[in-house]
C-alpha positions in Angstrom: -15.8 -14.0 23.8 -19.4 -15.1 24.6 -20.6 -18.1 22.4 -23.1 -17.1 19.8 -25.2 -18.7 17.1 -24.8 -17.6 13.5 -27.1 -19.1 10.8 -26.7 -18.6 7.1 -29.3 -19.7 4.6 -29.1 -19.4 0.8 -30.5 -21.0 -2.4 -28.2 -22.4 -5.1 -28.7 -22.1 -8.9 -31.0 -25.1 -8.9 -33.3 -23.6 -6.2 -32.0 -25.9 -3.4 -32.0 -24.3 0.0 -28.9 -24.6 2.1 -28.6 -23.8 5.8 -25.3 -23.5 7.7 -25.1 -22.8 11.5 -22.2 -21.9 13.7 -22.8 -22.5 17.4 -19.9 -21.0 19.4 -17.3 -18.4 18.7 -18.1 -16.5 15.5 -15.2 -14.7 13.9 -14.8 -12.6 10.7 -12.5 -15.4 9.3 -15.2 -18.0 9.8 -17.9 -15.9 8.2 -15.6 -15.0 5.3 -14.9 -18.7 4.6 -18.7 -19.3 4.7 -19.3 -16.5 2.2 -16.6 -18.0 -0.1 -18.4 -21.4 0.2 -21.8 -19.7 -0.6 -20.3 -18.0 -3.6 -19.0 -21.3 -5.0 -22.2 -23.2 -4.3 -24.9 -20.6 -5.1 -23.3 -18.3 -7.7 -24.0 -14.6 -7.4 -25.3 -11.8 -9.7 -23.2 -11.1 -12.8 -21.7 -7.8 -13.6 -19.7 -6.3 -16.4 -15.9 -5.5 -16.3 -16.8 -1.8 -16.2 -19.0 -2.3 -13.2 -16.2 -4.2 -11.4 -13.9 -1.2 -12.0 -15.9 1.0 -9.7 -16.2 -1.5 -6.9 -14.5 -0.7 -3.6 -13.1 -4.2 -3.5 -9.5 -4.7 -4.8 -10.4 -8.1 -6.1 -13.1 -6.7 -8.4 -10.9 -3.8 -9.6 -8.0 -6.1 -10.3 -10.3 -8.4 -12.2 -11.6 -5.5 -14.2 -8.0 -4.3 -15.0 -7.0 -7.8 -16.2 -10.1 -8.2 -18.4 -9.8 -4.8 -19.9 -6.0 -4.3 -20.2 -4.3 -7.7 -20.2 -6.9 -9.7 -22.1 -4.9 -10.0 -25.3 -1.7 -11.4 -23.9 0.0 -13.6 -21.4 1.0 -11.8 -18.1 2.5 -12.4 -14.8 1.4 -11.4 -11.3 3.9 -8.5 -11.5 2.3 -7.3 -14.7 -1.2 -7.4 -13.1 0.1 -5.5 -10.1 1.6 -2.8 -12.2 -1.5 -2.5 -14.4 -3.7 -2.2 -11.2 -1.4 0.4 -9.6 -1.3 2.4 -12.8 -5.1 2.3 -13.3 -6.1 3.1 -9.8 -3.1 5.0 -8.4 -3.2 2.7 -5.4 -0.7 0.2 -4.1 -1.5 -3.5 -3.9 0.9 -6.2 -2.4 2.2 -8.8 -4.9 1.0 -11.5 -2.5 -2.5 -10.2 -2.7 -2.4 -10.1 -6.5 -1.1 -13.7 -6.6 -4.0 -14.8 -4.3 -6.5 -13.1 -6.4 -5.1 -14.6 -9.6 -5.4 -18.1 -8.1 -9.1 -17.3 -7.3 -9.6 -16.2 -10.9 -8.1 -19.4 -12.2 -10.4 -21.4 -9.8 -13.4 -19.6 -11.2 -12.5 -20.4 -14.7 -11.6 -16.8 -15.8 -7.9 -17.3 -16.3 -5.6 -20.1 -17.6 -2.4 -20.6 -15.7 0.9 -21.8 -17.2 4.0 -22.9 -15.3 7.4 -23.0 -16.9 9.9 -23.9 -14.3 9.5 -21.3 -11.6 7.8 -18.8 -13.9 4.0 -18.6 -13.8 2.0 -16.8 -16.4 -1.7 -16.2 -16.9 -4.0 -15.6 -19.8 -7.7 -14.5 -19.9 -9.7 -17.4 -21.3 -11.0 -16.8 -24.8 -14.6 -17.3 -23.8 -16.4 -14.6 -21.9 -15.2 -14.7 -18.3 -18.5 -15.5 -16.6 -17.7 -16.8 -13.2 -15.4 -13.9 -12.3 -18.0 -11.4 -12.9 -19.7 -12.5 -9.8 -19.7 -9.8 -7.2 -19.3 -11.1 -3.7 -22.4 -10.3 -1.5 
């Protein structure tokens, strides 16, 4: 693959301009990691749970399902998987659900509790603000 230059510029919440450049082989994986970094550093527009439910992204739709259907109780990754598949009549691998749940914990949307080998989640009582960021 021919070396290329990829430059990404963005502003964070405080108006600070950031610039990241890749010189060399640009892959989807590298760009995806950069977009994850941008999302963490800059924040993105907020949306409601109902807006997330119509998104084509499984992450957004899973988040919407959790916020609307599992908000009042503790749940497992299997519970979230089942709720997603019931809501959208679409399969989602348990490993994908687990990955997305970790991201929601990192964004401050969910609390995670480990009891031995069992892991459960709960939507934080305050409004889930950082999840409701749609990825650009």
